[in-house]
Structure formats: structure tokens, C-alpha cells
DRENPA-788201 format. One record per residue: residue number from 1; z negated, y, x negated of N, C-alpha, C, O in turn. Coordinates in steps of 0.1 Angstrom, whole numbers, plus 2048, in hexadecimal, padded with zeros to 3 digits. Layout:
BEGIN
   k n.pz n.py n.px ca.pz ca.py ca.px c.pz c.py c.px o.pz o.py o.px
 NUM    Z    Y    X     Z     Y     X    Z    Y    X    Z    Y    X
...
//
This chain:
BEGIN
   k n.pz n.py n.px ca.pz ca.py ca.px c.pz c.py c.px o.pz o.py o.px
   1  741  D09  559   745   CFE   561  74C  D03  56E  746  D0C  575
   2  758  CFF  571   75E   D03   57D  759  CFA  589  755  CEF  587
   3  75A  D00  595   755   CF8   5A1  760  CF9  5AC  766  D03  5AE
   4  761  CEE  5B2   769   CEE   5BF  75F  CED  5CA  759  CE3  5CD
   5  75E  CF8  5D1   755   CFA   5DD  75D  CF7  5EA  767  CFE  5EC
   6  758  CEE  5F2   75E   CEA   5FE  755  CED  60A  749  CEA  60A
   7  75B  CF4  614   753   CF8   620  75A  CF1  62C  765  CF4  630
   8  753  CE7  633   758   CE1   63E  752  CE8  64B  746  CE6  64E
   9  75B  CF0  651   756   CF7   65D  75B  CF1  66A  761  CE7  66A
  10  758  CF8  675   75C   CF4   682  76B  CF4  684  771  CEB  68A
  11  772  CFE  67F   780   D00   682  789  CFF  675  795  CFC  676
  12  783  D00  66A   78B   D00   65D  783  CF9  652  776  CF8  652
  13  78A  CF3  649   785   CED   63D  78A  CF5  631  796  CF6  62F
  14  781  CFB  629   786   D04   61F  781  D00  611  777  CF9  610
  15  787  D04  607   783   D01   5F9  785  D0D  5F0  78D  D16  5F3
  16  77D  D0E  5E6   77E   D18   5DB  77C  D12  5CE  771  D0C  5CC
  17  786  D13  5C5   784   D0E   5B7  782  D1B  5AF  78A  D24  5AE
  18  776  D1C  5A9   772   D28   5A2  769  D26  596  764  D1B  595
  19  768  D2F  58D   75F   D2F   582  757  D3C  582  758  D44  58B
  20  74E  D3D  579   746   D4A   578  748  D50  56A  747  D4A  560
  21  74C  D5D  56B   74F   D64   55F  746  D70  55E  747  D79  567
  22  73D  D71  554   734   D7C   554  72B  D7D  560  728  D88  564
  23  728  D72  566   71F   D72   573  727  D75  57F  722  D74  58A
  24  734  D78  57E   73D   D7B   58A  745  D6E  58D  749  D67  584
  25  746  D6B  59A   74F   D60   59E  75D  D63  59C  762  D6E  5A1
  26  764  D5B  595   773   D5D   593  77A  D52  59A  77A  D46  596
  27  782  D56  5A4   78A   D4C   5AC  796  D47  5A5  79D  D4F  59F
  28  798  D3B  5A6   7A4   D34   5A0  7AE  D30  5AB  7BA  D33  5AA
  29  7A8  D2B  5B6   7B1   D26   5C1  7A8  D25  5CD  79D  D20  5CD
  30  7AE  D29  5D9   7A7   D27   5E6  7B1  D21  5EF  7BD  D23  5EE
  31  7AC  D1A  5F9   7B5   D14   603  7AC  D12  610  7A1  D0E  60F
  32  7B3  D15  61B   7AC   D13   628  7B6  D0B  631  7C2  D0E  632
  33  7B1  D01  637   7B8   CF8   640  7B3  CF9  64E  7A7  CF8  650
  34  7BB  CFB  658   7B7   CFB   665  7B5  CED  66A  7BE  CE6  66D
  35  7A8  CEA  66B   7A3   CDC   66F  798  CDE  679  78C  CDF  674
  36  79A  CDE  686   790   CE0   68F  788  CD2  691  78E  CC9  698
  37  77D  CD0  68C   776   CC3   68D  76B  CC4  698  766  CBA  69C
  38  769  CD0  69E   760   CD2   6A9  767  CD1  6B6  771  CD6  6B8
  39  761  CC9  6BF   766   CC9   6CD  762  CD5  6D5  768  CD8  6DF
  40  758  CDD  6D0   753   CE8   6D7  747  CE6  6E0  742  CEF  6E6
  41  743  CD9  6E1   737   CD5   6E9  72C  CD0  6E1  723  CC9  6E6
  42  72C  CD2  6D4   721   CCD   6CB  725  CC0  6C5  71D  CBB  6BD
  43  730  CBB  6C7   734   CAE   6C1  741  CB0  6B9  748  CBA  6BB
  44  745  CA6  6B1   751   CA6   6A9  75C  C9F  6B0  75A  C97  6B9
  45  768  CA3  6AC   774   C9C   6B1  774  C8E  6AC  76E  C8B  6A1
  46  77B  C85  6B2   77B   C77   6AF  780  C74  6A0  77C  C6A  69A
  47  78A  C7C  69C   790   C7A   68F  78A  C83  684  791  C86  67B
  48  77E  C88  686   778   C92   67D  778  C8C  66E  77B  C94  665
  49  774  C80  66C   773   C7A   65F  781  C7A  659  782  C7D  64D
  50  78B  C77  660   799   C77   65B  79D  C85  657  7A2  C87  64B
  51  79B  C8F  65F   79F   C9D   65C  797  CA2  64F  79D  CA8  647
  52  78B  C9E  64E   783   CA3   643  787  C9C  636  78A  CA3  62C
  53  789  C8F  637   78C   C87   62B  79A  C8B  625  79C  C8D  619
  54  7A4  C8C  62E   7B2   C90   629  7B1  C9E  623  7B7  CA1  619
  55  7A9  CA7  629   7A8   CB5   623  7A2  CB5  616  7A7  CBB  60C
  56  797  CAD  614   790   CAD   607  798  CA7  5FC  798  CAC  5F1
  57  79F  C9C  600   7A7   C96   5F6  7B2  CA0  5F1  7B5  CA0  5E5
  58  7B9  CA7  5FB   7C3   CB1   5F7  7BD  CBB  5EE  7C4  CBF  5E5
  59  7B1  CC0  5F1   7AB   CCA   5E8  7A9  CC5  5DA  7AC  CCC  5D0
  60  7A4  CB9  5D9   7A1   CB3   5CC  7AD  CB2  5C4  7AE  CB5  5B8
  61  7B8  CAD  5CA   7C4   CAA   5C3  7CA  CB7  5BE  7CF  CB8  5B2
  62  7CA  CC2  5C6   7D0   CCE   5C1  7C7  CD5  5B7  7CC  CDA  5AD
  63  7BA  CD4  5B9   7B1   CDA   5AF  7B2  CD4  5A1  7B1  CDA  597
  64  7B5  CC7  5A1   7B6   CC0   594  7C3  CC4  58D  7C3  CC2  581
  65  7CC  CCA  594   7D8   CCF   58D  7D6  CDC  586  7DD  CE1  57E
  66  7CB  CE3  58B   7C8   CF0   586  7BD  CF0  57C  7BB  CFA  574
  67  7B5  CE6  57C   7A9   CE6   573  7A5  CD7  570  7A4  CCF  579
  68  7A4  CD4  563   7A1   CC7   55F  792  CC4  560  78E  CB8  561
  69  789  CCE  561   77B   CCC   561  775  CD5  56C  774  CE1  56A
  70  770  CCF  577   769   CD6   581  760  CCD  589  762  CC1  589
  71  755  CD3  58F   74C   CCB   596  74F  CCF  5A5  754  CD9  5A8
  72  74C  CC5  5AE   74F   CC7   5BC  742  CC7  5C4  73A  CBE  5C2
  73  741  CD1  5CD   735   CD1   5D6  73C  CD4  5E4  743  CDE  5E6
  74  738  CCC  5EE   73D   CCD   5FC  731  CCF  605  727  CC8  604
  75  732  CD8  60E   728   CDA   618  72F  CDB  626  73B  CDE  627
  76  727  CD8  630   72B   CD9   63E  722  CE2  646  716  CE4  642
  77  727  CE9  650   71F   CF3   658  71D  CEE  666  71A  CE2  668
  78  71E  CF7  670   718   CF3   67D  71E  CE7  684  717  CE0  68B
  79  72B  CE5  682   732   CDA   68A  72B  CCD  686  728  CC5  68F
  80  729  CCB  67A   723   CBE   675  714  CBE  677  70E  CB4  679
  81  70E  CCA  675   700   CCC   676  6FB  CC9  685  6F1  CC2  686
  82  702  CCD  68F   6FE   CCC   69D  702  CBE  6A3  6FD  CB9  6AC
  83  70C  CB8  69D   711   CAB   6A3  708  CA0  6A0  702  C9F  695
  84  707  C97  6AA   6FF   C8A   6A8  706  C81  69E  700  C77  699
  85  712  C83  69C   71A   C7A   692  71D  C81  685  724  C7C  67D
  86  717  C8D  683   71A   C94   677  717  C8C  66A  720  C8C  661
  87  70C  C86  669   708   C7E   65C  711  C72  65B  715  C6F  650
  88  714  C6C  667   71D   C60   666  72A  C64  661  730  C5C  659
  89  730  C6F  665   73D   C74   660  73C  C77  652  745  C74  64A
  90  731  C7D  64D   72F   C81   63F  72F  C74  637  736  C73  62C
  91  728  C69  63C   728   C5D   634  736  C56  634  73A  C51  629
  92  73D  C57  63F   74B   C51   63E  754  C59  635  75D  C53  62E
  93  753  C66  635   75B   C6E   62B  757  C6B  61D  760  C69  615
  94  74B  C69  61A   746   C65   60D  74C  C57  609  751  C55  5FD
  95  74D  C4E  612   752   C41   60F  761  C41  60C  766  C39  604
  96  767  C4B  613   776   C4C   610  77A  C54  604  783  C51  5FC
  97  772  C5E  601   776   C68   5F7  76C  C69  5EB  770  C6E  5E0
  98  760  C64  5EC   756   C65   5E1  750  C73  5E1  748  C76  5D8
  99  753  C7B  5EB   74D   C89   5EB  741  C89  5F5  742  C85  601
 100  736  C8D  5F0   729   C8E   5F8  729  C9B  5FF  727  CA5  5F9
 101  72A  C9B  60C   729   CA8   614  71B  CAB  618  715  CA3  61F
 102  715  CB6  613   708   CBA   617  709  CC2  624  710  CCC  625
 103  701  CBE  62E   701   CC5   63B  6F6  CD0  63A  6EA  CCD  639
 104  6FA  CDC  639   6F1   CE8   637  6E9  CEB  644  6ED  CE9  64F
 105  6DD  CEF  641   6D5   CF5   64B  6DA  D02  64F  6E2  D08  647
 106  6D6  D08  65B   6DB   D15   65E  6D7  D1F  654  6DF  D28  650
 107  6CB  D1F  64F   6C6   D28   645  6CD  D27  638  6D1  D32  633
 108  6CF  D1B  633   6D6   D1A   626  6E5  D1F  628  6EB  D25  61F
 109  6EB  D1B  633   6F9   D20   635  6FA  D2F  635  702  D34  62E
 110  6F1  D35  63C   6F1   D44   63D  6EE  D4A  62F  6F5  D54  62C
 111  6E5  D45  628   6E1   D4C   61B  6EC  D4A  611  6EF  D53  609
 112  6F3  D3E  611   6FE   D3C   607  709  D46  60B  70F  D4B  602
 113  70C  D47  618   717   D50   61C  714  D5E  618  71D  D66  614
 114  707  D63  619   703   D70   616  706  D72  606  70B  D7D  602
 115  702  D68  5FE   703   D6A   5F0  712  D6B  5EC  716  D72  5E3
 116  71A  D63  5F4   729   D64   5F1  72E  D72  5F5  736  D77  5ED
 117  729  D78  600   72F   D84   604  72B  D8F  5FB  733  D98  5F8
 118  71E  D90  5F6   71A   D9B   5EE  71F  D99  5DF  71E  DA2  5D7
 119  726  D8E  5DC   72D   D8D   5CF  73A  D95  5CF  740  D96  5C5
 120  73E  D99  5DB   74A   DA2   5DC  747  DB0  5D6  73E  DB7  5DA
 121  74E  DB4  5CC   74B   DC0   5C4  74E  DCC  5CD  74A  DD7  5C9
 122  755  DCB  5D8   757   DD6   5E1  74C  DD9  5EA  74C  DE3  5F2
 123  742  DD0  5EA   736   DD1   5F2  72B  DD8  5EA  728  DD3  5DF
 124  724  DE2  5F0   719   DE9   5E9  70D  DE0  5EC  706  DE2  5F7
 125  709  DD7  5E3   6FE   DCE   5E5  6F0  DD5  5E4  6E6  DCE  5E7
 126  6F0  DE1  5E0   6E3   DE8   5DF  6DE  DED  5EC  6D2  DF0  5ED
 127  6E6  DEC  5F6   6E2   DF1   604  6DB  DE6  60B  6DB  DDA  607
 128  6D4  DEA  616   6CF   DE0   61F  6DA  DDA  628  6DF  DE1  631
 129  6DE  DCE  625   6EA   DC8   62B  6E6  DBE  635  6DC  DB8  634
 130  6EF  DBC  63F   6EE   DB1   648  6FC  DAA  647  707  DB1  64A
 131  6FC  D9D  645   708   D96   644  70A  D8C  650  700  D87  654
 132  716  D8B  655   717   D81   660  723  D78  65D  72C  D7C  657
 133  722  D6C  663   72D   D62   662  72D  D5B  66F  724  D55  673
 134  738  D5D  677   73A   D57   683  743  D4B  682  74F  D4D  67E
 135  73E  D3F  685   747   D34   684  74A  D2F  692  749  D36  69C
 136  74F  D22  693   753   D1D   69F  747  D19  6A8  748  D19  6B4
 137  73B  D16  6A2   730   D12   6AA  723  D1A  6A7  719  D17  6AD
 138  723  D23  69E   717   D2A   69B  719  D38  695  724  D3A  690
 139  70F  D40  696   70F   D4E   690  703  D4F  688  6F8  D4C  68D
 140  705  D54  67B   6FA   D57   673  6FA  D65  66E  704  D6B  66A
 141  6EE  D6B  66F   6EC   D79   66A  6E2  D78  65E  6D7  D71  65F
 142  6E5  D7E  653   6DC   D7E   648  6D9  D8C  644  6E2  D94  641
 143  6CC  D8F  643   6C8   D9C   63F  6C3  D9C  631  6BB  D94  62D
 144  6C7  DA6  629   6C3   DA5   61B  6C6  DB2  614  6CC  DBC  61A
 145  6C3  DB3  607   6C6   DBE   5FE  6CA  DB8  5F1  6C2  DB1  5EB
 146  6D5  DBC  5EB   6D9   DB7   5DE  6DC  DA8  5DF  6E2  DA3  5E9
 147  6D8  DA0  5D5   6DB   D92   5D5  6D0  D8A  5DC  6D0  D7E  5DC
 148  6C7  D91  5E3   6BC   D8B   5EA  6BD  D8A  5F9  6BB  D95  5FF
 149  6C1  D7F  5FF   6C0   D7E   60D  6B2  D7C  612  6AC  D73  60F
 150  6AD  D86  61B   6A0   D86   61F  69D  D7D  62B  693  D75  62A
 151  6A5  D7E  635   6A2   D76   641  6AF  D73  649  6B9  D7A  647
 152  6AF  D68  650   6BA   D63   657  6B8  D62  666  6AD  D5D  66A
 153  6C1  D66  66E   6C1   D64   67C  6CE  D5B  680  6D9  D5F  67D
 154  6CB  D50  686   6D6   D47   689  6D7  D45  698  6CC  D43  69E
 155  6E3  D44  69D   6E5   D43   6AB  6EF  D38  6AE  6F9  D37  6A7
 156  6EE  D30  6B9   6F7   D26   6BC  703  D2C  6C4  706  D27  6CF
 157  709  D36  6BE   714   D3D   6C4  720  D3C  6BA  720  D40  6AF
 158  72B  D36  6C0   737   D34   6B7  743  D38  6C0  743  D38  6CC
 159  74E  D3B  6B9   75A   D3F   6C0  760  D33  6C9  765  D36  6D4
 160  75E  D27  6C4   763   D1C   6CC  75A  D1A  6D8  75F  D19  6E3
 161  74D  D19  6D6   744   D16   6E0  744  D21  6EB  742  D1E  6F7
 162  745  D2E  6E6   745   D39   6F0  752  D39  6F9  752  D3C  704
 163  75D  D36  6F2   769   D35   6FA  769  D2A  704  76D  D2C  710
 164  764  D1F  701   763   D14   70A  75A  D17  716  75C  D14  721
 165  74F  D1E  713   745   D21   71D  748  D2C  726  743  D2C  732
 166  750  D36  722   752   D42   72A  760  D44  72F  762  D4B  739
 167  76A  D3E  728   777   D41   72C  77E  D35  732  77D  D2A  72D
 168  785  D38  73D   78C   D2D   744  79A  D2A  740  79F  D1F  744
 169  7A0  D33  739   7AE   D32   735  7B1  D3A  728  7A8  D41  723
 170  7BD  D3A  724   7C1   D41   718  7BF  D51  71A  7BA  D58  712
 171  7C4  D55  726   7C3   D63   729  7B5  D65  72F  7B1  D5D  737
 172  7AE  D70  72B   7A0   D72   72E  79F  D7D  738  7A4  D88  735
 173  799  D7B  744   798   D86   74E  78C  D8F  74B  784  D8B  743
 174  78C  D9A  751   781   DA4   74E  774  D9F  752  76A  DA1  74B
 175  773  D97  75D   766   D91   761  760  D87  756  754  D87  754
 176  769  D7F  750   765   D76   746  760  D7E  739  756  D7A  733
 177  767  D88  736   763   D90   72A  756  D96  72D  74D  D96  724
 178  754  D9C  739   747   DA2   73C  73B  D98  73B  731  D9B  736
 179  73D  D8C  741   733   D82   741  72F  D7E  732  723  D7C  72F
 180  739  D7D  729   737   D79   71C  72F  D85  715  725  D82  70E
 181  733  D91  717   72C   D9C   710  71E  D9D  715  715  DA0  70D
 182  71C  D9B  722   70E   D9C   727  705  D91  722  6F9  D93  71E
 183  70B  D85  720   703   D7A   71B  700  D7C  70C  6F4  D7A  708
 184  709  D81  704   707   D84   6F6  6FD  D90  6F5  6F4  D8F  6EC
 185  6FE  D9A  6FC   6F5   DA5   6FC  6E7  DA1  6FE  6DE  DA5  6F7
 186  6E5  D99  709   6D8   D94   70C  6D2  D8B  702  6C7  D8B  6FF
 187  6DA  D83  6FC   6D6   D7A   6F1  6D1  D81  6E5  6C6  D7E  6E0
 188  6D9  D8C  6E1   6D5   D94   6D6  6C9  D9C  6D9  6C0  D9F  6D0
 189  6C8  DA0  6E5   6BC   DA9   6E9  6AF  DA1  6E8  6A5  DA6  6E3
 190  6B0  D94  6ED   6A4   D8C   6EC  6A1  D89  6DE  695  D89  6DA
 191  6AB  D87  6D5   6A9   D83   6C7  6A3  D8F  6BF  69C  D8D  6B6
 192  6A6  D9B  6C4   6A1   DA7   6BC  692  DA7  6BC  68C  DAD  6B2
 193  68C  DA1  6C5   67D   DA2   6C5  677  D9A  6BA  66C  D9D  6B5
 194  67E  D8F  6B6   679   D86   6AC  680  D89  69E  67A  D87  693
 195  68C  D8E  69E   694   D8F   692  695  D9E  68E  69A  DA0  682
 196  692  DA8  696   694   DB6   692  6A2  DB8  68E  6A4  DBB  682
 197  6AB  DB7  697   6BA   DB8   694  6BD  DC7  693  6C5  DCC  69A
 198  6B8  DCE  689   6BB   DDC   687  6B6  DE0  679  6B0  DD8  672
 199  6BA  DEC  675   6B5   DF2   669  6BD  DF0  65D  6BA  DF3  651
 200  6C9  DE9  65E   6D2   DE7   653  6DC  DF2  652  6E0  DF8  65B
 201  6E1  DF3  645   6EA   DFE   643  6F9  DF9  644  701  E01  649
 202  6FB  DEE  63F   709   DE8   63F  70A  DDB  645  702  DD2  642
 203  714  DD9  64D   717   DCC   653  723  DC6  64C  72E  DCC  64B
 204  722  DBA  647   72C   DB3   63F  730  DA6  647  727  D9F  64B
 205  73D  DA4  649   741   D98   64F  74C  D91  648  754  D97  641
 206  74B  D83  649   756   D7B   643  759  D70  64D  753  D6F  658
 207  763  D68  64A   767   D5E   654  774  D61  65B  779  D6C  65B
 208  778  D57  663   785   D58   669  786  D63  674  791  D69  675
 209  77C  D66  67B   77C   D70   686  77E  D7E  680  786  D86  685
 210  777  D81  675   778   D8E   66F  786  D90  668  78C  D9A  668
 211  78A  D85  662   797   D85   65B  7A2  D87  665  7AC  D8F  663
 212  7A1  D81  671   7AB   D83   67C  7AB  D92  680  7B5  D98  683
 213  79F  D98  682   79D   DA5   686  7A4  DAF  67B  7AA  DB8  67F
 214  7A2  DAC  66F   7A8   DB4   664  7B7  DB3  665  7BE  DBD  663
 215  7BC  DA7  667   7CB   DA5   668  7D0  DAC  674  7DB  DB3  672
 216  7CA  DAB  67F   7CF   DB2   68B  7CE  DC1  68A  7D7  DC9  68E
 217  7C4  DC6  683   7C2   DD4   681  7CE  DD9  679  7D3  DE4  67B
 218  7D2  DD2  66F   7DE   DD6   667  7EB  DD6  66F  7F3  DDF  66D
 219  7EC  DCC  677   7F8   DCC   680  7F8  DD9  689  803  DDF  68C
 220  7ED  DDC  68E   7EC   DE7   698  7EC  DF5  690  7EC  DFF  697
 221  7EB  DF4  683   7EC   E00   67B  7E1  E0A  67E  7E3  E16  67E
 222  7D5  E05  67F   7C9   E0D   680  7C7  E14  673  7CA  E0F  668
 223  7C0  E20  674   7C0   E28   668  7B4  E26  65E  7B4  E2C  653
 224  7AA  E1E  662   79E   E1C   65A  7A2  E15  64D  7AC  E0E  64D
 225  799  E16  643   79C   E0D   637  79E  DFF  63B  798  DFA  645
 226  7A6  DF8  633   7AA   DEA   636  79F  DE0  639  7A0  DD8  642
 227  794  DE2  631   789   DD8   633  77E  DDC  63D  774  DD6  63E
 228  780  DE8  644   776   DED   64D  77C  DEA  65B  788  DEC  65E
 229  773  DE5  664   777   DE3   672  76C  DEA  67A  760  DE7  679
 230  771  DF3  683   767   DFB   68B  764  DF3  698  76C  DEB  69D
 231  759  DF6  69E   756   DF1   6AB  760  DF5  6B6  764  DEC  6BE
 232  765  E01  6B5   76F   E06   6BF  77B  DFE  6BE  781  DF9  6C8
 233  780  DFB  6B2   78C   DF4   6B0  78B  DE5  6B4  794  DDF  6B9
 234  77F  DE0  6B1   77D   DD1   6B4  77D  DCF  6C3  783  DC6  6C8
 235  777  DD9  6CB   777   DD8   6DA  785  DD9  6DF  789  DD2  6E8
 236  78D  DE2  6D9   79B   DE5   6DD  7A3  DD8  6DB  7AB  DD4  6E3
 237  7A1  DD2  6CF   7A9   DC6   6CC  7A5  DBA  6D4  7AE  DB3  6D8
 238  799  DB9  6D8   794   DAE   6E1  79B  DAF  6EF  79F  DA5  6F5
 239  79B  DBC  6F4   7A1   DBE   700  7B0  DBC  701  7B6  DB7  70A
 240  7B7  DBF  6F6   7C6   DBD   6F4  7C8  DAE  6F4  7D1  DA9  6FC
 241  7C1  DA7  6ED   7C3   D98   6EB  7C0  D91  6F8  7C6  D86  6FB
 242  7B6  D96  6FF   7B1   D8F   70C  7BD  D8D  716  7BC  D84  71D
 243  7C6  D96  716   7D1   D96   71F  7DD  D8D  71B  7E6  D8B  723
 244  7DC  D88  70F   7E7   D80   709  7E3  D71  709  7D8  D6D  709
 245  7EE  D69  709   7EC   D5A   706  7E9  D58  6F7  7EB  D61  6EF
 246  7E5  D4C  6F3   7E3   D49   6E5  7EF  D4B  6DD  7EF  D51  6D2
 247  7FA  D46  6E2   807   D47   6DB  80B  D56  6D9  811  D5A  6CF
 248  809  D5E  6E4   80C   D6C   6E3  804  D73  6D9  808  D7C  6D2
 249  7F7  D6F  6D7   7EE   D75   6CD  7F3  D73  6C0  7F2  D7C  6B7
 250  7F8  D67  6BD   7FE   D64   6B0  80A  D6B  6AD  80C  D71  6A2
 251  813  D6B  6B7   820   D71   6B5  820  D80  6B3  827  D86  6AA
 252  817  D87  6BB   817   D96   6BB  80E  D9C  6B0  810  DA6  6AA
 253  803  D94  6AD   7F9   D9A   6A4  7F5  D91  698  7EC  D95  691
 254  7FC  D86  696   7FA   D7E   68A  7EE  D77  68A  7E9  D72  67F
 255  7E7  D75  696   7DB   D6D   696  7DE  D5E  693  7E7  D59  69A
 256  7D8  D58  689   7DB   D4A   687  7DA  D41  693  7D1  D42  69B
 257  7E4  D38  695   7E5   D30   6A1  7D8  D28  6A4  7D4  D26  6AF
 258  7D2  D23  699   7C6   D1A   69A  7BA  D23  69F  7B0  D1D  6A3
 259  7BC  D30  69F   7B0   D38   6A2  7B4  D41  6AF  7AB  D47  6B5
 260  7C0  D41  6B3   7C4   D4A   6BD  7BD  D48  6CB  7BB  D51  6D2
 261  7B9  D3B  6CE   7B4   D38   6DB  7A5  D3D  6DB  79F  D3E  6E6
 262  79F  D3F  6CF   790   D42   6CF  78D  D50  6CA  782  D55  6CA
 263  798  D58  6C7   796   D65   6C1  790  D6F  6C9  788  D77  6C4
 264  792  D6E  6D6   78C   D78   6DF  77D  D77  6E0  776  D81  6DE
 265  778  D6B  6E1   76A   D69   6E1  764  D6D  6D4  759  D73  6D4
 266  76B  D6A  6C9   766   D6E   6BC  765  D7D  6BB  75A  D82  6B7
 267  76F  D85  6BF   76E   D94   6BE  763  D99  6C6  75C  DA2  6C2
 268  761  D93  6D3   757   D98   6DB  749  D95  6D5  741  D9E  6D5
 269  748  D8A  6CF   73B   D86   6C9  738  D8F  6BE  72C  D94  6BC
 270  742  D92  6B5   73F   D9C   6AA  73C  DA9  6AF  733  DB0  6A9
 271  743  DAE  6B9   740   DBC   6BE  732  DBD  6C4  72C  DC7  6C3
 272  72D  DB2  6CA   720   DB2   6D0  715  DB2  6C4  70A  DB7  6C5
 273  718  DAB  6BA   710   DAB   6AE  70E  DBA  6A9  703  DBE  6A6
 274  719  DC1  6A8   719   DCE   6A3  711  DD7  6AD  709  DE0  6A8
 275  712  DD5  6BA   70A   DDD   6C3  6FB  DDA  6C1  6F3  DE3  6C2
 276  6F8  DCE  6C0   6EA   DCA   6BE  6E4  DD0  6B1  6D8  DD3  6B1
 277  6EC  DD1  6A7   6E7   DD7   69A  6E8  DE6  69A  6E2  DEC  691
 278  6EF  DEC  6A3   6F1   DFA   6A4  6FA  DFF  698  6F9  E0A  693
 279  704  DF6  695   70D   DFA   68A  71B  DFB  690  720  DF2  698
 280  723  E06  68C   730   E08   692  73C  E03  68A  747  E03  68F
 281  739  DFE  67E   744   DF9   676  73F  DEE  66D  734  DEE  669
 282  748  DE5  66A   744   DDA   661  74E  DD9  656  759  DDE  657
 283  74A  DD3  64B   752   DD1   63F  756  DC3  63E  74D  DBA  640
 284  762  DC0  63D   767   DB2   63B  768  DAE  62D  76C  DB6  624
 285  764  DA2  62A   765   D9C   61C  76B  D8E  61E  768  D87  627
 286  773  D8B  614   779   D7D   614  770  D74  60D  772  D67  60C
 287  765  D79  607   75B   D71   600  751  D6C  60A  74C  D73  613
 288  74D  D5F  609   745   D58   613  73D  D4C  60D  739  D4C  601
 289  73B  D43  615   732   D37   611  737  D31  604  72F  D2D  5FC
 290  744  D2F  603   749   D28   5F7  745  D30  5EA  742  D2A  5E0
 291  747  D3D  5EB   743   D46   5DF  734  D45  5DD  72F  D45  5D1
 292  72C  D43  5E7   71E   D41   5E6  71B  D34  5DF  711  D33  5D6
 293  722  D2A  5E2   720   D1D   5DB  724  D1D  5CC  71E  D16  5C4
 294  72D  D25  5C9   730   D27   5BA  726  D30  5B3  722  D2D  5A8
 295  722  D3A  5BA   719   D44   5B3  70B  D41  5B2  704  D45  5A9
 296  706  D39  5BC   6F7   D36   5BD  6F4  D29  5B5  6F3  D1F  5BB
 297  6F2  D2B  5A8   6F0   D1F   59F  6E4  D17  5A4  6E6  D0B  5A5
 298  6D9  D1D  5A5   6CC   D15   5A9  6CE  D0D  5B6  6CB  D02  5B7
 299  6D4  D14  5C0   6D5   D0E   5CD  6DF  D02  5CC  6DD  CF7  5D1
 300  6EA  D05  5C5   6F5   CFB   5C4  6F0  CEE  5BD  6F3  CE3  5C1
 301  6E8  CF0  5B2   6E2   CE4   5AB  6D9  CDC  5B3  6D6  CD0  5B1
 302  6D3  CE3  5BE   6C9   CDB   5C6  6D0  CD3  5D1  6C9  CCB  5D7
 303  6DD  CD5  5D3   6E4   CCD   5DD  6E6  CBF  5DA  6EB  CB7  5E2
//
């Protein structure tokens, strides 16, 4: 059975139409729409239900041209989870589209994203891995080995919320960068007492922030393998982008316009995660929560 997996995030609404062949997820079609439903203050924009409904209907219509038989599962993450109106919006979307959006807990979101990431055949799942996914409103770290996610650390840190809290304009001054780094460093230092943020061999990242870093790295012609991003390069790219406006970031380095205003905070957050873990490079994968929804049969059936 093929599945249409839909992920309603803070900044984007994404889908994956896929099946399983020999236990491996086989992608048929993927689509990502820039739809910022988060205001950045824990609440949703006024037209969130409209943005979500139109997106879901467009996904269904196109998927139906590619496959006559598929099941649909839709989930939402931090934007709808944190909002006081999240469930009301989900109910309104259901009334309009007939699609039931399940609002994931932090733990379930992180575990599904981990399963999606390690389904990437370029990842050595036999190692002690830590996977991270940075969204607009939250950051999840998942520690595991193979197909087994062992523990989850979740933080209310997102690219949108951090940008709103620490930066006063599009161009970021050195003092603002320093304050953000100090805040993140202290946050992860305190968390390490409870979560033991160390001891992993490989750091794996997915999501818009890491994809943007990979794209910028290619434009800058850095010499590392395409899917590897070093801490040194990430710091350099954050400093370069801090001096530019959002439009300049897009024009010079191909950063998507919908992400250009929050990309500096995103890069800083990822680099501080790497410092907290004592890891100097990360591996990027395009596989994420949606792949987890397709691959995790037992979990998917319980939704």
C-alpha cells in the first residue's frame, strides 16, 4: 500500500507519496510548500486553516494523478502543538478536507524523524547516532543506534522564535550574535546534566536549515563531500549571512526567500548543538519525518 505522508510544520507544509519495496522506502513524489503558519510567539497566524487546507487539497489532487490507491496520514509539529488554537485549526481543516491531522508530541515527532533519517542508505545506522531536526519553533535531538531511537531531548528553540527574540533587523550585529550563542550554549550546558549530550559518533541533520547550509556550501565551493557540513564552515556561513539583508542572502547564496530571514539564527543554533555534542561535522539527509511515517508501520497504524 502506498502512503501520502503530510507534515504540517511551522514554516513549510510538506508531503511524500511513497511505497515500501523490500522493506525500503521508495519515493514516488515529494513536495514542499512555503507556508509559515507560526507567528513566532507560540500562536498561529490568523489564516492558518486556509493555508493548511489549500495545501492539503493540492497534495491530494496531484497524488491522485500518480497513484490510484494510497492512504493518507497527516501530522503537525510544534506550531500547532504549542498553539492554544492548534486543535481548533485541525478540526477546521478536517471539516474542509476530510483529512485528520494528528498533532504529534515532541517525543513522537523526534522518533519518527529519526526513523526517517536512518532509512537513508548513505547513513551508517550501526553507529551510535544522534539525529536533530530544527524547525521554526522547536529543536529535537534523538539518540539511538540502528533503527532504535533510545532517548529524546526536546527544546523550545526554533529558527523563527530565536530570530524574533534576539535579532532586531535583517542584518545581525556582532553583539546580537554573541548574545544568541551565549544563550544557546548555556541552555545546552544545563541540559547536558539531564540528557548527557555526548558520546555519539555521528550527527545527522535534516530540515530546511541544514538543506540551506548544504546549498550555500555548494555555492561557496567548499571542498568537503556534498552531504558533510563542518562546524568551521557553518560558523563562517553564519557570519557571512549576518552582514546581508534577507534579499541579498537569497540572491548571492540561493537561500530560499521564505527562509532567508531566519537562516542566521538557524545556523547559529546548529553550530551550538555541534559544540555541545563535541562533534565537528554533521551529515545531511533529505529523509525526515515523512519517511518515518511511511517506514514505521506499527506507529503509523496507531495514529
